[in-house]
C-alpha positions as CSV (number, residue, x, y, z in Angstrom):
1,M,0.2,-27.6,-4.8
2,I,1.7,-27.5,-8.0
3,S,4.1,-30.6,-8.4
4,Q,7.7,-30.3,-8.9
5,N,7.5,-31.7,-12.6
6,D,4.8,-29.5,-13.6
7,L,6.6,-26.5,-12.3
8,E,9.8,-27.4,-14.4
9,N,7.6,-28.0,-17.3
10,A,6.0,-24.9,-17.1
11,V,9.2,-22.4,-16.8
12,S,11.5,-24.6,-19.0
13,G,12.8,-22.3,-21.6
14,K,10.8,-19.2,-20.4
15,K,11.5,-15.6,-19.3
16,L,10.0,-15.3,-15.9
17,L,9.1,-12.4,-13.5
18,I,9.7,-14.1,-9.9
19,D,7.3,-12.1,-7.6
20,T,8.3,-11.0,-4.0
21,N,6.4,-14.0,-2.1
22,I,8.3,-16.7,-4.1
23,I,11.7,-15.2,-3.2
24,I,10.8,-14.9,0.4
25,Y,10.0,-18.3,0.5
26,L,13.5,-19.6,-0.6
27,T,15.4,-16.8,1.5
28,E,13.4,-17.5,4.6
29,G,12.6,-21.1,4.3
30,V,8.7,-20.8,4.6
31,E,7.0,-23.7,4.2
32,P,5.6,-25.4,2.4
33,Y,7.0,-23.5,-0.7
34,A,10.7,-23.5,0.2
35,D,11.4,-26.7,-1.7
36,L,9.5,-25.2,-4.8
37,S,11.4,-22.0,-4.8
38,R,14.6,-23.7,-4.5
39,I,13.8,-25.8,-7.5
40,L,12.8,-22.6,-9.4
41,F,16.0,-20.8,-8.9
42,E,18.1,-24.0,-9.6
43,L,16.5,-23.9,-12.9
44,V,17.2,-20.2,-13.5
45,E,20.7,-20.9,-12.4
46,N,21.0,-23.6,-14.6
47,G,19.8,-21.6,-17.5
48,Q,16.7,-23.6,-18.1
49,A,14.8,-20.2,-17.7
50,T,15.7,-16.8,-17.3
51,A,14.4,-14.5,-14.4
52,L,13.5,-10.8,-13.9
53,F,13.2,-9.2,-10.4
54,S,11.6,-5.8,-9.9
55,I,13.9,-3.8,-7.8
56,I,10.7,-3.2,-5.6
57,S,10.8,-7.0,-5.0
58,I,14.4,-6.9,-3.7
59,A,13.7,-3.9,-1.3
60,E,10.4,-5.9,0.0
61,V,13.0,-8.9,0.6
62,M,15.3,-7.0,2.5
63,Q,12.6,-5.8,4.8
64,G,12.2,-9.2,6.6
65,P,16.1,-9.3,7.9
66,L,16.0,-5.6,8.6
67,R,12.9,-5.8,10.6
68,R,14.9,-8.1,12.7
69,G,17.9,-5.9,13.0
70,L,19.8,-8.3,10.5
71,V,21.2,-5.5,8.4
72,K,24.2,-7.9,7.1
73,N,21.6,-10.5,6.1
74,A,19.6,-7.8,4.2
75,M,22.7,-6.7,2.2
76,E,23.4,-10.1,1.4
77,V,20.1,-10.9,0.0
78,K,20.1,-7.9,-2.1
79,E,23.7,-8.8,-3.6
80,Y,22.6,-12.3,-4.1
81,L,19.5,-11.2,-6.1
82,L,21.1,-8.5,-7.8
83,N,24.0,-10.9,-9.2
84,F,22.1,-14.0,-9.6
85,P,22.9,-16.0,-12.8
86,N,20.4,-15.6,-15.6
87,A,18.4,-13.0,-14.0
88,S,18.2,-9.2,-14.2
89,C,16.3,-6.5,-12.2
90,Q,13.9,-3.8,-13.3
91,E,14.4,-0.3,-11.7
92,I,11.3,1.7,-11.5
93,N,11.4,4.5,-14.5
94,G,9.0,6.2,-16.8
95,E,8.7,3.2,-19.0
96,V,7.4,0.9,-16.1
97,L,5.0,3.8,-15.3
98,D,4.0,4.0,-19.0
99,Q,3.0,0.4,-18.9
100,I,0.4,0.7,-15.9
101,G,-3.2,0.5,-17.4
102,R,-2.0,-0.2,-20.7
103,G,-4.0,-2.8,-22.8
104,G,-6.8,-5.2,-21.8
105,R,-4.6,-8.1,-20.9
106,I,-4.3,-7.1,-17.3
107,K,-6.8,-6.1,-14.9
108,W,-5.1,-3.3,-13.3
109,S,-8.2,-2.4,-10.9
110,K,-7.4,-5.7,-9.3
111,L,-3.9,-4.4,-8.2
112,R,-2.1,-2.4,-5.2
113,M,-0.1,-0.1,-6.7
114,V,3.2,-1.8,-5.6
115,D,1.8,-5.0,-7.5
116,S,1.0,-2.6,-10.6
117,L,4.8,-1.5,-10.7
118,I,6.0,-5.2,-10.4
119,I,3.7,-6.5,-13.1
120,A,4.6,-3.5,-15.3
121,S,8.3,-4.4,-14.9
122,G,7.5,-7.8,-16.1
123,L,5.6,-6.4,-19.1
124,I,8.4,-4.2,-20.6
125,N,10.8,-6.8,-20.3
126,E,8.2,-9.3,-22.2
127,V,8.4,-11.9,-19.4
128,E,6.3,-14.9,-20.6
129,L,5.2,-16.0,-17.1
130,F,4.7,-14.3,-13.9
131,I,5.5,-16.8,-10.7
132,S,3.3,-15.6,-7.7
133,N,1.2,-16.8,-4.9
134,D,-0.3,-13.2,-4.6
135,T,-3.9,-13.4,-4.7
136,H,-4.0,-9.9,-6.6
137,F,-1.7,-11.2,-9.2
138,L,-3.9,-14.6,-9.4
139,E,-6.9,-12.2,-10.1
140,A,-5.3,-9.7,-12.4
141,I,-3.2,-11.6,-14.5
142,P,-4.9,-14.2,-17.2
143,E,-4.6,-17.6,-16.0
144,K,-2.0,-18.6,-19.0
145,W,0.4,-16.0,-18.0
146,I,0.7,-17.0,-14.4
147,I,2.3,-20.0,-12.5
148,S,1.3,-20.3,-8.8
149,F,2.5,-22.7,-6.2
150,L,-0.8,-23.0,-4.7
């Protein structure tokens, strides 16, 4: 597992795309990654990094509380992420779709459709790092552009 110090050094001053699983670790307290997620979000909140969320990730994070009948919690998570300091949200549009399949940097064939949309959201926003534990991301994104908690 990545150390707190290595995480801080890797993301400091960078524009990050934070994937769904990293957000869920924070919002649902998933161990052993909850502390690293909290640290990552604190770095963004304090302006030591900036973050991008895909609207797809926000919808996916909302699904956990909704499946448990916790509509209020789902709406609170949505508002929390949409209004998070030093972060923005990318909606899915034609510009995002145009990124899918472009260039040789990403191994698009390794990705599920939803992952392609999330990664394309990061590309059009020129993120410097993708933060994810998703094995599809790890297989498709060059090692220098991805940080995993694993």
